[in-house]
MIFIDO-97776 format. One record per residue: x, y, z of N, C-alpha, C, O in turn; residue number from 1. Coordinates in pm, 1 decimal, always signed. Layout:
<sites>
X/Y/Z/X/Y/Z/X/Y/Z/X/Y/Z/NUM
...
</sites>
This chain:
<sites>
+1368.5/+249.6/-20975.4/+1444.6/+372.6/-20970.6/+1511.5/+395.0/-21104.5/+1545.0/+300.2/-21175.4/1
+1530.0/+518.0/-21137.6/+1594.2/+553.6/-21262.0/+1611.7/+704.2/-21268.7/+1595.7/+775.1/-21169.3/2
+1644.7/+751.0/-21387.1/+1665.1/+893.3/-21410.3/+1575.2/+935.8/-21525.0/+1564.3/+866.1/-21625.9/3
+1510.8/+1051.2/-21508.6/+1426.7/+1109.9/-21612.9/+1496.5/+1235.7/-21661.2/+1545.2/+1315.3/-21580.8/4
+1501.5/+1253.7/-21792.7/+1564.1/+1373.6/-21849.8/+1470.4/+1436.0/-21951.8/+1409.9/+1366.6/-22033.5/5
+1459.5/+1569.0/-21945.5/+1383.3/+1642.6/-22045.6/+1474.9/+1674.7/-22162.0/+1584.7/+1727.0/-22142.8/6
+1429.6/+1643.1/-22283.8/+1514.1/+1666.2/-22401.3/+1442.8/+1750.7/-22505.8/+1328.1/+1724.0/-22541.5/7
+1511.7/+1851.6/-22553.4/+1474.0/+1924.9/-22673.8/+1601.4/+1936.9/-22756.1/+1711.8/+1933.3/-22701.7/8
+1585.8/+1951.1/-22887.8/+1702.0/+1953.0/-22976.6/+1768.0/+2090.4/-22975.8/+1756.5/+2166.1/-23072.2/9
+1836.8/+2121.9/-22867.0/+1913.7/+2245.6/-22857.2/+2031.2/+2218.3/-22763.9/+2039.1/+2109.9/-22706.1/10
+2122.9/+2313.8/-22747.8/+2239.3/+2288.3/-22661.4/+2202.7/+2251.1/-22518.1/+2268.6/+2166.8/-22457.1/11
+2098.6/+2313.2/-22464.3/+2057.1/+2281.5/-22328.1/+2006.5/+2137.7/-22317.1/+2038.8/+2066.7/-22221.8/12
+1927.8/+2096.2/-22414.6/+1876.4/+1959.7/-22416.0/+1986.8/+1857.0/-22429.7/+1984.4/+1752.7/-22364.3/13
+2084.0/+1886.7/-22515.3/+2196.0/+1793.6/-22532.9/+2280.3/+1785.0/-22405.3/+2326.4/+1676.7/-22369.1/14
+2300.8/+1898.4/-22336.7/+2377.8/+1897.9/-22211.4/+2305.2/+1814.5/-22106.0/+2367.7/+1736.6/-22034.0/15
+2172.8/+1831.1/-22097.3/+2094.2/+1754.1/-22000.6/+2103.0/+1605.2/-22031.9/+2120.9/+1523.4/-21941.7/16
+2090.6/+1570.5/-22158.3/+2096.6/+1429.4/-22198.0/+2233.0/+1369.4/-22166.0/+2241.7/+1257.0/-22116.5/17
+2338.7/+1443.9/-22194.2/+2472.6/+1392.7/-22166.6/+2491.0/+1365.9/-22017.8/+2538.9/+1259.2/-21979.3/18
+2453.3/+1462.3/-21934.1/+2468.1/+1445.5/-21789.2/+2380.4/+1332.4/-21737.0/+2423.3/+1254.3/-21652.2/19
+2258.0/+1323.5/-21787.4/+2166.9/+1217.6/-21742.5/+2221.2/+1080.7/-21781.5/+2216.3/+986.6/-21702.2/20
+2272.7/+1069.5/-21903.1/+2331.0/+942.6/-21946.9/+2450.4/+903.2/-21862.4/+2464.8/+787.0/-21824.2/21
+2536.5/+1000.5/-21833.0/+2653.4/+973.5/-21748.1/+2609.4/+927.0/-21608.7/+2665.0/+832.4/-21552.8/22
+2509.1/+995.2/-21554.3/+2460.5/+959.0/-21420.7/+2396.9/+820.2/-21421.1/+2416.9/+742.5/-21327.7/23
+2321.0/+788.9/-21525.0/+2256.5/+657.5/-21534.3/+2361.3/+546.7/-21538.5/+2347.0/+444.3/-21471.7/24
+2466.1/+567.6/-21616.9/+2573.2/+468.2/-21625.8/+2644.7/+456.6/-21491.7/+2670.4/+345.9/-21444.3/25
+2676.9/+570.1/-21430.4/+2748.1/+570.3/-21301.5/+2666.5/+499.9/-21191.9/+2721.4/+425.1/-21111.0/26
+2534.7/+525.1/-21190.4/+2448.7/+468.1/-21086.5/+2392.8/+330.3/-21122.4/+2338.5/+260.2/-21037.0/27
+2406.7/+292.3/-21250.0/+2355.7/+162.6/-21293.6/+2204.8/+155.3/-21294.9/+2146.6/+54.0/-21256.1/28
+2139.7/+264.9/-21340.4/+1993.1/+270.7/-21343.2/+1944.6/+304.1/-21484.5/+2020.0/+360.0/-21564.1/29
+1819.2/+270.1/-21516.0/+1765.4/+302.3/-21648.6/+1739.6/+451.8/-21664.1/+1734.8/+526.5/-21566.4/30
+1723.4/+493.1/-21788.4/+1701.7/+633.3/-21823.3/+1572.5/+647.3/-21902.4/+1545.8/+568.7/-21993.3/31
+1492.1/+747.9/-21867.5/+1371.5/+781.7/-21942.4/+1393.4/+920.4/-22002.5/+1410.8/+1017.9/-21929.5/32
+1392.5/+928.9/-22135.5/+1409.3/+1055.0/-22206.9/+1270.4/+1103.7/-22247.0/+1196.1/+1031.9/-22314.0/33
+1235.0/+1226.3/-22206.0/+1103.1/+1282.4/-22235.8/+1120.1/+1398.5/-22332.8/+1189.2/+1496.1/-22303.7/34
+1055.9/+1386.2/-22448.5/+1060.5/+1490.0/-22551.8/+918.7/+1542.4/-22571.4/+833.6/+1472.5/-22626.5/35
+892.8/+1666.2/-22526.0/+758.4/+1724.2/-22531.0/+746.2/+1822.3/-22646.2/+838.6/+1898.3/-22675.1/36
+629.3/+1819.5/-22712.3/+599.1/+1915.9/-22819.4/+463.3/+1978.2/-22792.0/+372.5/+1911.7/-22742.2/37
+450.1/+2104.2/-22824.2/+325.2/+2177.7/-22803.8/+213.9/+2122.3/-22892.4/+242.6/+2068.7/-22999.4/38
+85.7/+2134.1/-22850.2/-26.8/+2086.6/-22932.3/-28.6/+2155.5/-23068.2/-0.4/+2274.7/-23079.7/39
-61.7/+2079.2/-23168.9/-73.4/+2133.6/-23304.2/+58.6/+2154.5/-23374.2/+60.9/+2194.9/-23490.4/40
+168.0/+2128.0/-23306.6/+299.9/+2145.9/-23368.1/+352.8/+2009.9/-23409.9/+398.8/+1931.1/-23327.2/41
+345.5/+1984.4/-23537.0/+394.2/+1857.6/-23589.2/+546.5/+1860.0/-23595.5/+606.7/+1963.3/-23625.0/42
+606.9/+1747.8/-23568.3/+752.5/+1737.9/-23580.9/+788.1/+1746.2/-23727.7/+733.7/+1672.4/-23809.9/43
+879.2/+1835.6/-23760.6/+923.6/+1840.7/-23899.0/+1027.0/+1730.8/-23921.4/+1070.4/+1665.0/-23826.9/44
+1065.3/+1711.8/-24045.4/+1155.8/+1602.3/-24078.8/+1288.6/+1615.9/-24004.8/+1344.9/+1516.1/-23960.0/45
+1338.8/+1737.9/-23991.8/+1466.7/+1758.7/-23923.1/+1455.9/+1725.3/-23775.1/+1545.1/+1661.9/-23718.6/46
+1346.6/+1768.0/-23712.1/+1328.0/+1739.3/-23569.8/+1314.1/+1588.5/-23547.1/+1370.7/+1534.2/-23452.2/47
+1239.5/+1521.9/-23633.5/+1223.1/+1376.7/-23621.7/+1357.8/+1306.1/-23638.3/+1387.1/+1208.8/-23568.9/48
+1438.4/+1356.2/-23730.6/+1571.2/+1299.2/-23752.7/+1659.7/+1319.3/-23629.3/+1732.2/+1228.1/-23589.6/49
+1653.9/+1437.7/-23568.9/+1732.9/+1465.2/-23449.0/+1688.6/+1377.3/-23332.6/+1771.5/+1326.3/-23257.3/50
+1557.0/+1359.8/-23318.3/+1506.8/+1275.6/-23209.7/+1553.1/+1131.5/-23227.4/+1590.7/+1066.0/-23130.2/51
+1550.7/+1082.6/-23348.9/+1596.7/+946.4/-23374.8/+1746.5/+934.9/-23347.7/+1792.0/+833.3/-23295.2/52
+1823.6/+1038.0/-23382.9/+1967.6/+1036.4/-23354.6/+1992.2/+1032.4/-23204.2/+2081.9/+962.3/-23157.2/53
+1912.4/+1107.6/-23129.1/+1924.0/+1107.4/-22983.2/+1891.7/+969.4/-22928.9/+1961.5/+917.6/-22841.8/54
+1785.7/+910.7/-22981.1/+1747.1/+776.5/-22937.4/+1861.9/+678.5/-22960.8/+1893.2/+596.8/-22874.2/55
+1923.5/+687.0/-23077.0/+2035.6/+598.1/-23108.8/+2154.0/+623.1/-23015.0/+2219.0/+528.9/-22969.8/56
+2181.3/+750.7/-22986.1/+2291.2/+786.3/-22895.9/+2265.7/+729.8/-22756.7/+2354.0/+669.3/-22695.8/57
+2145.1/+750.2/-22707.8/+2108.0/+700.2/-22574.8/+2114.0/+548.2/-22573.6/+2170.6/+488.1/-22482.3/58
+2055.5/+486.9/-22675.0/+2054.0/+340.0/-22682.4/+2196.6/+285.1/-22680.4/+2224.7/+189.4/-22608.3/59
+2285.6/+343.8/-22757.9/+2423.6/+295.3/-22762.7/+2495.1/+309.9/-22630.1/+2560.2/+216.4/-22583.4/60
+2483.3/+427.9/-22568.7/+2550.1/+456.0/-22441.9/+2500.3/+362.0/-22331.8/+2580.2/+304.0/-22258.3/61
+2369.2/+347.6/-22321.0/+2313.3/+266.1/-22212.8/+2326.0/+116.8/-22240.8/+2346.9/+37.8/-22148.7/62
+2313.4/+78.0/-22367.3/+2329.2/-63.9/-22401.0/+2470.8/-110.5/-22370.0/+2491.1/-221.5/-22320.8/63
+2569.1/-24.7/-22399.3/+2708.2/-59.6/-22370.5/+2728.4/-82.1/-22221.1/+2812.7/-162.1/-22180.6/64
+2650.9/-11.3/-22139.8/+2660.4/-25.6/-21994.0/+2563.2/-131.2/-21941.1/+2559.2/-156.7/-21820.8/65
+2485.0/-192.7/-22030.2/+2389.0/-294.6/-21988.8/+2266.4/-237.5/-21920.0/+2204.4/-305.7/-21838.3/66
+2229.9/-112.7/-21951.5/+2116.6/-46.2/-21887.0/+2001.7/-25.6/-21984.8/+2022.3/-12.2/-22105.4/67
+1880.1/-23.5/-21930.5/+1762.6/-0.5/-22012.4/+1733.9/+147.8/-22029.2/+1785.3/+232.2/-21955.8/68
+1651.8/+176.2/-22126.3/+1608.6/+313.9/-22146.6/+1476.0/+316.1/-22220.4/+1432.8/+217.1/-22279.4/69
+1413.6/+432.0/-22215.0/+1287.2/+454.9/-22285.1/+1289.5/+598.4/-22336.0/+1334.8/+688.9/-22265.8/70
+1240.7/+619.4/-22458.0/+1225.6/+754.5/-22510.8/+1076.6/+779.8/-22527.1/+1009.4/+711.4/-22604.3/71
+1025.1/+878.5/-22453.9/+883.0/+915.5/-22462.2/+869.3/+1042.7/-22543.9/+917.3/+1148.9/-22504.2/72
+804.0/+1031.0/-22657.0/+774.4/+1147.4/-22739.9/+631.5/+1188.7/-22707.2/+538.2/+1112.2/-22731.4/73
+613.2/+1308.9/-22652.5/+481.2/+1357.6/-22612.9/+439.4/+1463.5/-22715.1/+476.2/+1580.1/-22701.0/74
+362.0/+1424.2/-22819.2/+333.1/+1514.9/-22930.2/+235.7/+1627.4/-22898.5/+242.2/+1731.6/-22963.7/75
+147.5/+1612.2/-22803.7/+48.5/+1716.0/-22772.6/+61.6/+1760.0/-22627.2/-34.8/+1755.6/-22550.7/76
+179.4/+1801.7/-22591.4/+208.3/+1838.0/-22453.6/+147.5/+1972.6/-22417.6/+174.2/+2073.4/-22482.9/77
+66.2/+1973.2/-22314.0/+11.6/+2098.4/-22261.4/+114.3/+2167.7/-22173.0/+117.7/+2290.5/-22165.2/78
+198.7/+2088.0/-22105.9/+295.4/+2143.5/-22012.2/+414.1/+2048.2/-21998.7/+400.4/+1941.0/-21939.8/79
+530.7/+2085.7/-22052.6/+647.9/+1998.4/-22043.0/+683.6/+1962.9/-21898.1/+732.7/+1853.2/-21871.7/80
+659.2/+2054.4/-21805.0/+686.9/+2024.7/-21664.2/+601.6/+1907.3/-21617.4/+650.9/+1818.4/-21548.1/81
+474.0/+1906.8/-21655.1/+385.3/+1795.0/-21620.7/+437.8/+1664.0/-21678.5/+434.8/+1560.1/-21612.5/82
+485.7/+1670.4/-21802.1/+536.0/+1549.2/-21867.4/+652.2/+1488.6/-21789.1/+657.8/+1367.3/-21769.4/83
+744.6/+1573.6/-21744.7/+860.6/+1525.4/-21669.5/+820.6/+1474.8/-21530.8/+867.2/+1369.9/-21486.4/84
+735.4/+1549.0/-21464.1/+691.4/+1508.5/-21330.6/+615.4/+1376.5/-21337.5/+636.6/+1288.4/-21254.2/85
+527.4/+1362.3/-21436.1/+452.7/+1237.5/-21454.1/+546.8/+1121.0/-21481.9/+532.0/+1013.6/-21423.5/86
+643.7/+1141.9/-21571.0/+739.7/+1035.3/-21601.9/+817.9/+995.7/-21477.5/+843.8/+877.4/-21455.5/87
+855.8/+1094.3/-21395.7/+929.9/+1065.2/-21272.4/+844.2/+986.5/-21174.6/+891.8/+892.0/-21111.8/88
+718.4/+1025.4/-21161.8/+628.1/+953.9/-21070.4/+603.1/+811.2/-21119.2/+608.2/+716.7/-21040.4/89
+576.2/+795.5/-21248.5/+545.6/+663.6/-21304.1/+664.7/+568.2/-21295.8/+647.5/+448.2/-21274.4/90
+784.4/+621.8/-21312.7/+902.6/+535.6/-21314.2/+969.9/+524.3/-21177.5/+1065.7/+448.7/-21161.8/91
+920.5/+598.7/-21079.0/+985.0/+598.4/-20947.7/+1125.6/+655.9/-20954.8/+1216.7/+607.0/-20888.0/92
+1143.2/+759.4/-21035.5/+1275.3/+816.7/-21060.4/+1342.2/+867.2/-20933.1/+1277.0/+916.9/-20841.3/93
+1473.0/+852.7/-20930.9/+1551.8/+904.5/-20820.2/+1611.6/+1041.0/-20854.2/+1669.0/+1107.0/-20767.6/94
+1598.0/+1084.1/-20982.4/+1655.4/+1210.9/-21026.8/+1588.3/+1255.3/-21156.3/+1557.2/+1173.4/-21242.8/95
+1566.3/+1386.6/-21168.5/+1523.9/+1448.1/-21294.7/+1637.0/+1540.0/-21337.6/+1691.7/+1613.6/-21255.5/96
+1672.9/+1536.4/-21466.6/+1776.5/+1624.6/-21519.4/+1712.7/+1715.7/-21624.3/+1645.1/+1669.0/-21715.9/97
+1735.4/+1846.8/-21609.3/+1684.2/+1944.5/-21705.3/+1797.9/+2036.0/-21749.4/+1894.8/+2056.0/-21676.1/98
+1785.3/+2090.7/-21868.7/+1881.6/+2187.7/-21918.3/+1829.2/+2328.8/-21896.8/+1709.6/+2354.4/-21911.0/99
+1918.8/+2419.4/-21862.6/+1882.8/+2559.8/-21844.6/+1960.5/+2643.5/-21943.9/+2077.1/+2616.4/-21972.2/100
+1895.1/+2745.2/-21996.3/+1965.3/+2835.2/-22088.9/+2010.5/+2959.3/-22013.4/+1953.9/+2997.6/-21911.0/101
+2113.3/+3019.5/-22067.5/+2162.6/+3143.8/-22008.9/+2058.8/+3251.8/-22033.0/+1990.1/+3251.6/-22135.1/102
+2048.2/+3342.1/-21940.5/+1947.5/+3447.8/-21949.3/+2013.6/+3584.0/-21946.4/+2127.7/+3599.0/-21902.5/103
+1940.4/+3682.4/-21993.8/+1985.5/+3821.1/-21987.4/+1983.2/+3865.5/-21841.4/+1924.8/+3796.3/-21758.0/104
+2044.9/+3978.8/-21807.9/+2040.3/+4025.2/-21668.1/+1897.2/+4036.8/-21614.4/+1871.4/+3999.9/-21499.8/105
+1805.4/+4086.9/-21694.6/+1665.9/+4096.5/-21649.9/+1605.9/+3957.2/-21637.5/+1531.8/+3930.3/-21543.1/106
+1636.3/+3869.9/-21729.8/+1583.5/+3733.5/-21726.6/+1632.1/+3653.7/-21607.7/+1568.5/+3556.1/-21568.1/107
+1744.6/+3694.3/-21550.3/+1797.2/+3622.8/-21434.9/+1712.7/+3644.9/-21310.0/+1724.3/+3570.2/-21212.9/108
+1627.9/+3747.3/-21312.2/+1542.0/+3773.3/-21197.5/+1435.9/+3665.5/-21180.5/+1387.1/+3641.8/-21070.0/109
+1400.7/+3600.5/-21291.3/+1301.4/+3493.2/-21284.5/+1357.2/+3369.0/-21352.6/+1437.6/+3377.6/-21445.4/110
+1314.1/+3257.0/-21305.7/+1351.5/+3130.6/-21366.2/+1239.8/+3093.3/-21462.5/+1124.4/+3128.1/-21437.5/111
+1269.5/+3024.5/-21570.0/+1165.3/+2981.8/-21661.7/+1053.5/+2910.0/-21587.6/+1078.3/+2837.5/-21491.3/112
+930.9/+2930.6/-21632.8/+813.9/+2874.3/-21563.4/+821.4/+2722.0/-21553.2/+790.7/+2665.8/-21448.0/113
+861.7/+2655.0/-21660.7/+869.4/+2508.3/-21655.8/+976.3/+2462.6/-21558.1/+952.7/+2372.3/-21478.0/114
+1093.6/+2524.2/-21564.1/+1201.9/+2485.4/-21473.3/+1161.0/+2509.1/-21328.4/+1186.9/+2425.3/-21242.0/115
+1098.4/+2620.8/-21301.8/+1056.1/+2651.9/-21165.5/+954.8/+2548.8/-21116.2/+963.3/+2501.6/-21002.8/116
+860.0/+2514.7/-21201.1/+757.0/+2417.3/-21162.5/+817.9/+2280.5/-21135.7/+779.6/+2212.8/-21040.3/117
+912.3/+2239.7/-21219.4/+978.3/+2110.4/-21198.6/+1053.7/+2110.9/-21065.5/+1045.0/+2015.3/-20988.5/118
+1127.3/+2218.4/-21038.7/+1202.7/+2227.7/-20913.5/+1112.0/+2221.3/-20790.9/+1146.6/+2159.8/-20690.1/119
+996.0/+2285.3/-20800.6/+905.7/+2290.7/-20685.9/+819.8/+2165.7/-20668.6/+789.2/+2127.0/-20555.8/120
+780.4/+2101.9/-20779.5/+682.8/+1993.3/-20771.8/+738.7/+1853.3/-20796.3/+665.4/+1755.0/-20784.9/121
+865.3/+1842.9/-20829.2/+923.4/+1711.7/-20859.2/+920.0/+1621.1/-20736.6/+939.4/+1667.0/-20624.1/122
+895.3/+1491.9/-20759.1/+892.3/+1396.5/-20648.0/+1031.7/+1348.5/-20606.8/+1045.2/+1261.5/-20520.7/123
+1135.7/+1406.1/-20669.3/+1272.8/+1363.1/-20642.8/+1366.5/+1481.9/-20666.6/+1321.3/+1586.7/-20712.6/124
+1494.8/+1468.0/-20636.7/+1588.7/+1576.4/-20665.0/+1594.1/+1609.3/-20814.3/+1567.4/+1524.5/-20899.5/125
+1629.5/+1735.7/-20843.7/+1640.1/+1783.5/-20981.3/+1780.5/+1837.6/-21002.7/+1830.7/+1916.3/-20922.5/126
+1843.3/+1794.9/-21111.2/+1974.1/+1845.6/-21150.8/+1953.1/+1936.2/-21271.5/+1904.5/+1891.4/-21375.2/127
+1989.6/+2063.5/-21258.3/+1978.8/+2159.2/-21367.7/+2118.5/+2183.5/-21422.9/+2209.6/+2220.4/-21348.9/128
+2135.2/+2162.5/-21553.8/+2267.5/+2177.5/-21615.8/+2263.4/+2282.0/-21725.7/+2159.2/+2307.8/-21785.9/129
+2379.8/+2341.6/-21750.5/+2395.7/+2438.3/-21858.8/+2490.6/+2376.7/-21962.2/+2577.0/+2295.8/-21928.2/130
+2473.5/+2415.8/-22087.8/+2567.3/+2366.7/-22189.0/+2704.6/+2430.6/-22169.6/+2716.7/+2539.4/-22113.3/131
+2807.0/+2361.3/-22217.0/+2942.0/+2418.0/-22215.3/+2947.0/+2539.5/-22305.3/+2870.8/+2548.3/-22401.5/132
+3034.9/+2632.8/-22276.0/+3050.0/+2751.7/-22361.8/+3113.6/+2715.6/-22492.7/+3134.2/+2802.6/-22577.3/133
</sites>
């Protein structure tokens, strides 16, 4: 059992990571951080630096609590939702944490395709978080 979190280097991703880390420490379970990138999109130096900083942040937080973690970088992701669902299935996760962005009034009529797919197809509960204002 553990927690899987989807991470991208934006406020939503950071909010999801923070909540997932807090939950992992509170529950005493390992954390799997999944970072998906579209095919053909190479990580630039800044993105690679941010991912490494996240890895260090996660490692420090979980190591201090005596918990394990894994960071999965998926460089040719066809579908980030698949990446999270697969990670949850493989790790026997008890929770998936995703970040949601604020939407315009029209955008509120639909949920992002990846978020909707994760909510519908996840093998475990899903926690959707928003960044602080």
